C-alpha positions in Angstrom: -112.9 97.5 28.1 -109.8 96.6 26.1 -108.2 93.1 26.6 -105.1 94.5 28.1 -106.3 97.8 29.6 -104.0 100.6 30.3 -100.4 99.4 29.9 -98.9 102.2 32.1 -101.1 101.2 34.9 -100.0 97.6 34.7 -96.3 98.5 34.7 -96.8 100.6 37.8 -98.6 97.7 39.5 -102.0 99.5 39.3 -105.2 98.5 37.7 -108.0 100.6 36.3 -110.2 98.9 39.0 -108.3 101.1 41.6 -107.9 104.2 39.5 -111.5 104.2 38.4 -112.6 104.4 42.1 -110.4 107.4 42.8 -109.0 107.8 46.3 -111.3 105.1 47.6 -109.7 102.7 45.2 -106.3 103.5 46.5 -107.5 102.9 50.0 -109.1 99.6 49.0 -105.9 98.5 47.3 -103.9 99.2 50.4 -106.4 97.4 52.6 -106.4 94.3 50.3 -102.6 94.4 50.2 -102.6 94.0 54.0 -104.9 91.0 54.0 -103.3 87.6 55.0 -105.2 85.7 52.4 -104.2 85.8 48.7 -106.2 88.4 46.8 -106.1 88.8 43.0 -107.9 90.5 40.2 -108.8 88.9 36.8 -109.7 90.9 33.7 -112.7 89.4 31.9 -112.7 90.0 28.1 -115.8 89.0 26.1 -115.0 88.8 22.4 -118.1 87.9 20.4 -119.2 85.2 22.9 -115.7 84.0 23.7 -114.6 84.9 27.2 -110.9 85.2 28.0 -109.3 85.8 31.4 -106.0 87.5 32.3 -104.6 88.1 35.7 -104.1 91.8 36.4 -103.2 92.3 40.1 -102.3 90.4 43.3 -101.7 91.5 46.8 -98.5 91.1 48.9 -99.8 87.9 50.6 -100.2 86.2 47.2 -96.4 86.5 46.6 -95.7 85.3 50.2 -98.0 82.3 49.7 -97.1 81.3 46.1 -93.6 82.7 45.5 -94.9 84.6 42.4 -94.2 88.3 42.3 -96.8 90.7 41.1 -94.8 91.2 37.8 -94.6 87.4 37.3 -98.3 87.1 37.9 -99.7 90.2 36.1 -100.9 90.0 32.5 -100.8 86.1 32.4 -103.6 83.9 31.3 -104.5 80.9 33.5 -103.0 78.6 30.8 -99.8 80.6 30.7 -99.4 80.6 34.5 -100.5 77.0 35.4 -100.2 75.1 32.2 -102.7 73.9 29.7 -104.7 71.4 31.7 -104.8 73.2 35.1 -105.2 76.5 33.3 -108.3 75.2 31.6 -109.8 74.0 34.9 -109.1 77.4 36.4 -110.7 79.2 33.5 -113.7 76.9 33.8 -114.3 78.1 37.4 -114.0 81.7 36.2 -116.4 81.1 33.4 -119.0 79.7 35.8 -118.7 82.8 37.9 -119.2 85.0 34.9 -122.2 83.0 33.6 -123.9 82.8 37.0 -123.1 86.5 37.8 -122.8 85.6 41.5 -120.3 84.7 44.1 -119.0 81.1 43.9 -116.7 79.1 46.2 -114.6 76.1 45.4 -111.4 74.3 46.3 -108.5 73.8 43.9 -104.9 72.6 44.0 -102.4 74.7 42.1 -98.7 74.1 41.4 -96.2 76.9 41.9 -92.4 77.0 41.4 -91.7 76.2 45.1 -94.7 74.2 46.2 -98.2 72.8 45.5 -100.9 74.6 47.4 -104.5 73.6 48.2 -106.7 76.7 48.0 -110.2 77.5 49.1 -111.2 80.2 46.6 -114.0 82.7 46.6 -114.8 84.6 43.4 -116.8 87.7 43.2 -117.9 89.2 39.9 -117.7 93.0 39.3 -120.2 94.4 36.8 -119.9 97.5 34.7 -122.9 98.4 32.5 -124.4 95.1 33.4 -121.4 93.2 32.1 -118.9 91.3 34.2 -115.6 93.0 33.6 -113.5 91.9 36.6 -113.3 88.9 39.0 -112.1 89.5 42.5 -110.5 86.4 43.9 -109.7 85.6 47.6 -107.9 82.4 48.2 -107.0 80.8 51.5 -104.2 78.3 51.8 -106.0 75.1 53.2 -103.1 72.7 52.5 -102.5 72.0 56.2 -106.2 71.7 56.8 -106.7 69.2 54.0 -103.7 67.2 55.2 -105.3 67.2 58.6 -108.6 66.2 57.2 -107.1 63.4 55.3 -105.3 62.3 58.5 -108.6 62.6 60.4 -110.4 60.6 57.8 -107.7 57.9 58.0 -107.9 57.9 61.8 -111.7 57.7 61.5 -111.6 54.7 59.3 -109.2 53.1 61.8 -111.5 53.9 64.7 -114.6 52.6 63.0 -112.9 49.3 62.0 -111.3 48.7 65.4 -112.7 46.0 67.6 -112.1 48.2 70.6 -114.7 50.9 71.3 -113.5 54.5 71.1 -115.3 57.5 72.6 -114.8 61.1 73.3 -115.9 62.5 76.6 -116.0 66.1 77.8 -114.6 67.0 81.2 -118.1 66.8 82.8 -118.6 63.3 81.5 -120.8 64.1 78.5 -120.2 61.7 75.6 -119.7 63.5 72.3 -118.6 60.7 70.1 -118.8 56.9 70.0 -117.3 54.5 67.5 -119.4 51.6 66.0 -117.6 49.1 68.1 -119.4 50.3 71.2 -122.3 48.2 70.0 -120.1 45.1 70.1 -118.7 45.9 73.5 -121.8 47.2 75.4 -124.6 46.7 73.0 -125.6 50.4 72.7 -126.2 52.2 69.4 -123.4 54.9 69.5 -125.8 57.5 68.3 -128.0 56.9 71.4 -125.1 57.7 73.7 -124.3 61.1 72.3 -125.2 63.7 75.0 -125.4 61.0 77.7 -123.2 61.2 80.8 -120.7 58.4 80.9 -120.7 58.2 84.7 -124.3 57.1 84.7 -123.2 53.8 83.2 -120.5 53.1 85.9 -121.1 50.5 88.6 -122.0 52.3 91.9 -119.1 50.6 93.7 -116.7 51.9 91.0 -118.1 55.4 90.7 -115.9 57.1 93.2 -112.8 55.6 91.6 -114.0 56.5 88.2 -114.6 60.1 89.2 -111.2 60.4 90.9 -109.1 59.0 88.1 -111.0 61.0 85.5 -110.5 64.3 87.4 -106.8 63.4 88.0 -106.3 62.5 84.4 -107.5 65.9 83.2 -105.2 67.7 85.6 -102.1 65.6 84.5 -99.8 66.4 81.6 -101.6 66.1 78.2 -99.3 63.4 76.9 -99.9 61.1 79.9 -101.8 57.9 79.2 -104.1 56.3 81.8 -105.3 52.7 82.1 -108.1 51.6 84.4 -110.5 48.7 84.8 -114.1 49.5 85.8 -117.5 47.9 85.6 -120.1 49.3 83.1 -123.7 48.5 82.5 -124.4 47.0 79.1 -127.7 47.4 77.1 -129.1 44.2 78.8 -128.4 45.6 82.3 -125.4 43.3 82.9 -122.2 44.6 84.5 -119.2 44.1 82.2 -115.6 44.7 83.2 -114.1 47.3 80.7 -110.5 48.2 80.4 -110.2 52.0 79.7 -107.1 53.6 78.1 -107.6 57.3 78.1 -105.6 60.4 76.9 -106.6 64.0 77.4 -107.0 65.8 74.0 -108.7 69.0 75.1 -106.3 71.1 73.0 -106.8 69.0 69.9 -109.3 70.8 67.7 -110.5 67.5 66.2 -111.3 66.0 69.6 -111.6 68.6 72.3 -112.2 66.1 75.0 -110.8 62.9 76.6 -110.2 60.2 74.1 -111.1 56.8 75.6 -110.3 53.4 74.1 -112.4 50.6 75.7 -112.3 46.8 75.5 -114.3 44.2 77.3 -112.1 42.2 79.7 -114.9 40.5 81.7 -113.8 37.0 80.8 -110.2 37.7 81.7 -111.4 39.2 85.1 -113.5 36.1 85.7 -110.6 33.9 84.9 -108.3 35.9 87.2 -110.9 35.7 90.0 -111.3 32.0 89.5 -107.5 31.6 89.6 -107.3 33.7 92.8 -110.1 31.7 94.4 -108.3 28.6 93.4 -105.1 29.9 94.9 -106.9 30.9 98.1 -108.4 27.4 98.2 -105.1 25.8 97.9 -103.3 28.2 100.3 -104.3 26.1 103.4 -105.0 22.8 101.7 -102.9 19.7 100.8 -102.7 20.6 97.1 -99.6 22.6 96.1 -99.8 24.5 92.8 -96.6 24.9 90.7 -96.0 26.7 87.5 -92.7 25.7 85.8 -90.9 27.2 82.9 -90.5 24.6 80.1 -86.7 24.6 80.1 -84.0 22.4 81.6 -84.5 21.9 85.4 -88.0 23.3 85.3 -87.4 26.6 87.1 -90.4 27.6 89.2 -92.4 30.7 88.0 -95.2 30.4 90.5 -95.9 28.3 93.6 -98.8 28.5 96.1 -98.1 29.7 99.5 -98.8 26.4 101.2 -95.6 24.9 99.7 -93.7 25.6 102.9 -96.3 23.7 105.0 -96.2 20.7 102.7 -92.6 20.5 101.5 -90.7 22.9 103.8 -89.4 25.2 101.0 -90.3 28.8 101.1 -91.7 30.4 97.9 -88.8 32.7 97.8 -86.3 29.8 97.6 -88.2 28.3 94.7 -89.0 31.5 92.8 -85.5 32.9 93.1 -84.1 29.7 91.4 -82.1 28.7 94.4 -83.9 25.4 94.1 -85.4 24.2 90.8 -88.3 21.8 90.7 -86.2 19.1 89.1 -83.9 19.2 92.1 -86.8 18.5 94.4 -87.6 15.2 92.6 -86.1 12.0 94.0 -83.1 10.9 91.9 -84.6 7.5 91.3 -87.8 9.0 89.9 -86.4 12.0 88.0 -85.7 10.3 84.6 -89.1 8.7 84.6 -90.8 12.0 85.3 -88.9 13.6 82.5 -89.8 10.8 80.1 -93.5 11.1 81.0 -93.4 14.9 80.5 -91.8 14.4 77.1 -94.2 11.6 76.0 -97.2 14.0 76.8 -95.9 17.1 75.1 -98.8 17.0 72.7 -101.4 16.7 75.4 -103.2 19.7 77.1 -103.3 17.8 80.4 -102.0 14.5 81.9 -101.2 12.9 85.2 -97.8 11.5 86.2 -97.5 8.1 87.9 -96.9 8.9 91.6 -93.3 10.0 92.3 -91.3 11.1 95.3 -90.3 14.6 96.3 -87.5 15.3 98.7 -88.7 17.8 101.3 -86.4 20.4 102.7 -85.9 18.4 105.9 -84.8 15.4 103.8 -88.0 13.4 104.3 -89.6 11.7 101.3 -93.1 12.8 100.2 -95.1 10.8 97.6 -97.1 13.1 95.2 -99.7 12.7 92.5 -99.0 15.3 89.9 -101.8 16.5 87.6 -100.2 18.8 84.9 -101.8 21.3 82.5 -99.7 22.3 79.5 -100.0 26.0 78.6 -99.1 27.0 75.1 -98.7 30.3 73.1 -100.6 31.2 70.0 -98.1 29.3 67.9 -98.7 26.1 69.9 -95.4 26.2 71.6 -95.3 25.2 75.3 -94.9 28.3 77.5 -95.0 26.6 80.9 -96.5 23.8 82.8 -99.1 24.2 85.6 -99.0 21.3 88.1 -101.4 20.4 90.9 -99.5 18.3 93.4 -101.4 16.2 95.9 -99.4 14.8 98.8 -100.3 11.1 98.9 -97.7 10.0 101.4 -100.2 8.7 103.9 -102.1 7.0 101.2 -98.9 5.3 99.9 -98.1 4.2 103.5 -101.6 2.8 103.9 -101.3 1.0 100.6 -98.0 -0.4 101.7 -99.6 -1.6 104.9 -102.4 -3.2 102.9 -99.8 -5.0 100.8 -98.2 -6.4 103.9 -101.6 -7.4 105.3 -102.4 -9.1 102.0 -99.1 -11.0 102.1 -99.9 -12.1 105.7 -103.4 -13.1 104.6 -102.0 -15.1 101.7 -99.8 -17.0 104.1 -102.8 -17.6 106.4 -104.8 -18.7 103.3 -102.1 -21.2 102.4 -102.2 -22.6 106.0 -106.0 -23.0 105.8 -106.0 -24.3 102.3 -103.3 -26.9 102.9 -102.4 -27.7 106.5 -105.7 -27.4 108.3 -107.8 -28.7 105.5 -105.5 -31.7 105.1 -105.7 -32.4 108.8 -109.5 -32.2 108.8 -109.7 -34.6 105.8 -107.5 -37.0 107.7 -109.8 -36.8 110.7 -112.8 -37.6 108.5 -111.0 -40.6 107.0 -110.2 -42.1 110.4 -113.7 -41.3 111.7 -115.2 -43.2 108.8 -112.8 -46.1 109.6 -114.1 -46.1 113.2 -117.6 -46.9 112.0 -116.9 -50.7 112.2 -115.4 -50.5 115.7 -118.0 -48.5 117.7 -121.2 -49.9 119.4 -124.7 -48.5 119.0 -124.2 -45.9 121.7 -121.0 -44.7 120.0 -122.5 -44.2 116.6 -124.3 -41.0 117.8 -120.9 -39.5 118.8 -119.3 -40.7 115.6 -122.0 -39.1 113.5 -121.7 -35.8 115.3 -117.9 -36.0 114.8 -118.3 -36.6 111.0 -120.9 -33.8 110.6 -118.7 -31.3 112.5 -115.7 -32.3 110.5 -117.5 -31.9 107.2 -118.7 -28.5 108.4 -115.2 -27.5 109.3 -113.9 -28.6 105.9 -116.6 -26.5 104.2 -115.7 -23.6 106.4 -112.1 -23.8 105.4 -113.2 -23.8 101.8 -115.3 -20.7 102.3 -112.5 -19.0 104.2 -110.1 -19.8 101.4 -112.4 -18.4 98.7 -113.1 -15.3 100.8 -109.4 -14.8 101.3 -108.8 -15.0 97.5 -111.4 -12.3 96.9 -109.7 -10.1 99.5 -106.2 -10.8 98.3 -106.9 -10.3 94.6 -109.8 -7.8 94.4 -108.6 -6.3 91.1 -108.2 -9.5 89.1 -109.5 -9.1 85.6 -113.0 -10.6 85.0 -114.0 -12.7 82.1 -117.1 -14.6 80.7 -118.6 -17.5 82.5 -121.3 -20.0 81.4 -124.1 -19.5 83.9 -125.9 -22.7 83.0 -122.8 -24.8 83.4 -122.0 -23.2 86.7 -125.6 -23.8 88.1 -125.7 -27.4 86.8 -122.4 -28.3 88.5 -123.5 -26.8 91.8 -126.9 -28.4 91.7 -125.4 -31.9 91.1 -122.9 -31.4 93.9 -125.5 -30.4 96.4 -127.8 -33.3 95.4 -124.9 -35.6 96.0 -124.1 -34.1 99.4 -127.7 -33.7 100.7 -129.5 -36.7 99.4 -132.5 -36.1 101.7 -133.2 -32.7 100.1 -135.2 -32.0 97.0 -133.5 -29.7 94.6 -135.2 -28.8 91.3 -134.6 -26.5 88.4 -137.6 -24.7 86.8 -137.5 -24.1 83.1 -134.6 -24.0 80.8 -131.3 -22.4 82.1 -130.1 -19.4 80.1 -127.2 -20.2 77.7 -125.7 -16.8 77.8 -122.4 -15.8 79.3 -122.3 -13.6 82.5 -119.5 -11.5 83.8 -117.4 -13.4 86.4 -114.5 -15.7 87.0 -114.0 -19.3 88.3 -115.6 -18.4 91.6 -119.1 -17.8 90.2 -120.0 -21.3 91.3 -119.2 -20.4 95.0 -122.1 -17.9 94.9 -124.7 -20.6 94.1 -123.0 -23.4 96.2 -123.3 -21.2 99.3 -126.9 -20.2 98.6 -128.0 -23.8 97.9 -126.2 -25.1 101.0 -127.6 -22.2 103.1 -131.2 -23.1 101.9 -130.8 -26.7 103.0 -128.7 -26.4 106.2 -131.0 -23.7 107.7 -134.2 -25.4 106.7 -136.6 -26.5 109.5 -138.7 -28.8 107.3 -138.3 -32.6 107.4 -137.7 -32.6 103.7 -135.9 -29.4 102.6 -137.0 -28.2 99.2 -135.0 -25.8 97.0 -136.2 -24.5 93.6 -133.9 -22.7 91.1 -135.4 -20.4 88.4 -133.9 -17.9 86.1 -135.1 -14.9 84.1 -133.0 -13.4 81.3 -133.3 -9.6 80.8 -131.9 -7.2 78.2 -128.5 -6.7 79.9 -128.6 -9.0 83.0 -130.0 -12.3 84.3 -131.8 -13.0 87.5 -131.3 -16.3 89.4 -133.8 -17.1 92.2 -133.0 -19.7 94.9 -136.3 -20.4 96.7 -136.6 -22.6 99.8 -139.4 -23.9 102.1 -137.5 -23.0 105.2 -138.4 -20.5 108.0 -137.8 -17.4 105.9 -135.9 -14.3 106.8 -137.6 -11.7 109.0 -137.9 -8.2 107.4 -135.7 -6.6 110.0 -132.8 -8.9 109.0 -133.1 -8.8 105.2 -130.9 -5.7 104.8 -128.1 -7.0 107.0 -128.0 -10.7 106.4 -125.2 -10.4 103.9 -123.0 -8.5 106.3 -119.7 -9.9 107.6 -120.4 -12.4 110.4 -124.2 -11.9 110.2 -126.3 -15.0 110.9 -129.7 -15.9 109.5 -132.8 -16.4 111.6 -132.2 -19.3 114.1 -128.7 -20.0 112.5 -125.7 -21.1 114.5 -123.3 -20.7 111.5 -120.5 -18.1 111.0 -122.3 -16.0 108.4 -119.2 -16.1 106.1 -121.1 -17.9 103.3 -123.5 -15.1 102.6 -120.8 -12.5 103.1 -118.8 -14.3 100.4 -121.9 -14.3 98.2 -122.2 -10.5 98.6 -118.5 -9.9 98.0 -118.4 -12.0 94.8 -121.6 -10.5 93.4 -120.3 -6.9 94.1 -117.1 -7.8 92.4 -119.0 -8.9 89.3 -121.0 -5.7 89.2 -124.2 -7.4 90.2 -126.5 -7.4 93.2 -128.1 -9.9 95.6 -131.1 -9.6 97.9 -133.6 -11.7 99.8 -137.4 -11.8 99.4 -140.3 -13.7 101.0 -141.4 -16.8 99.0 -145.1 -16.6 98.0 -146.9 -19.8 99.1 -148.4 -22.1 96.5 -152.0 -21.5 95.6 -154.3 -22.9 98.4 -151.5 -23.6 100.7 -151.2 -22.1 104.2 -147.5 -22.0 104.8 -146.3 -19.5 107.3 -143.5 -19.2 109.8 -143.8 -18.6 113.5 -143.3 -14.9 112.9 -146.2 -14.8 110.6 -144.2 -14.3 107.4 -144.7 -16.6 104.4 -142.7 -19.8 104.9 -139.5 -19.8 102.9 -137.2 -17.3 101.4 -136.1 -16.4 97.9 -132.5 -15.3 97.4 -132.2 -13.3 94.2 -128.9 -12.9 92.4 -128.6 -10.3 89.5 -125.5 -10.8 87.3 -124.6 -8.7 84.2 -124.6 -10.4 80.9 -121.2 -10.4 79.1 -121.2 -8.2 76.0 
């Protein structure tokens, strides 16, 4: 076959391919001319091993799709029609078809005067005398499809990199696609879910709602977006709250189902439930919850429903801005509250000093305000969340206590000065009377002196007890235990010359936690051991034992002891020991002081000496041991 063929046929738009097949060729040409795809013929000329190609015919659709008429196309080589580089690539595909002598398919992008087109081309070789003489090409414009594929690929990359899980579900609930993020959200391998029914993973209590909203979504307009929160079972069998954002894409050939975007909101739901529980708890309680905007005046953004019961304002009054929170604060406290809020701007939570709120009826309510500071992602304060506790009754009680302390202080001064001075004056005159009374009067005088001395000691105990009650929060310090014990032992020996008071071992030189009233603890215990002793010669022994962080002081006597049923209550206010006619204030003072120092005190039975048979009338070992535990100073 010649390189150019029959020139007259080309000029008439015909080709020997058609004329060589007679009438059938003409019919075939007409048929191909009506095809919507681009059809073209390529002459193949083999010149001593060198294969050349020249376009010889194209159908009507080719012109429509490329803009090239049959005359512009016919008799051109690929290089002449598409340029050197592209023409060479086109010729390479043609050469492959010739060499393989079979149909090949490929995709190519070709530039035309009006556009660039992406083709899917199918080449069929036509053989004459066992030689390829013609190539029949059929090309389909896949430009839009390729653009769509690129967009689909881009969307796929987005889906697979998203932290939210994405899935495609058919109208009957069958899962046809799952993104990799499903494993992060629910723990399942996406491939394992393909073909499963999504409704089988929904919580039974949510199943009716899930079915209803899914059915309604399919019936709605295609562009509508739906958002719901349902519980789904994860791979470990736990129920997780999942937020679903669905769109119906049944007409989208790439999806053909319902596209669902899913994210785990379990923690948010738990937080919301906790907040709701908290609000329900506060609804009928004394704590009022406020949320204020962090601007001038602190407008109220949220307030619990019990605000009306506590402060008289309705939530509508506060939320509408008719009354701001700042306007509720007592004018004498407002600047301090503002200052405290500013000083704690960098804190996540803090507590105000108590301040006053003016209730709607004009009464003053004292509140304790515990505030949480809520910030945005940039760290800026969004709002403040305050928990207000009405402490009005507590403040009134504290005021009452202050007044009682003042009264007690006045009484203490009377006891400390006036009564004590009068008693000491009685003692002085009683001692002067010793030279003026006869033998019979000495008994009465002795009783008078003993009673007066007891009354003086009682005023001293009462004074010390009053000081403990009036100043319970006085700061503690460090006290030398050895010095305090030595002073009290010497004082008791001087007062009770008929008693035997001994100290076993060496006294500890460490410091204990206390104040200047530590001595009162041991003075009262020593005097108690002597005054309530039923022996002719009272014996009192003091021993100490130093531990790692505290010291034990034991005051043992040879008296009647303390029955078991009285040991727990003997330190109570007004409690008296076995056979005692005293007031019980001394041991109560001991307990009060030891508690104040962070220590402890208790009573035990004294074990008799080896070989001795000492026992009280009740059968208990004779004597008691009062044990004092005091913490060592750091």
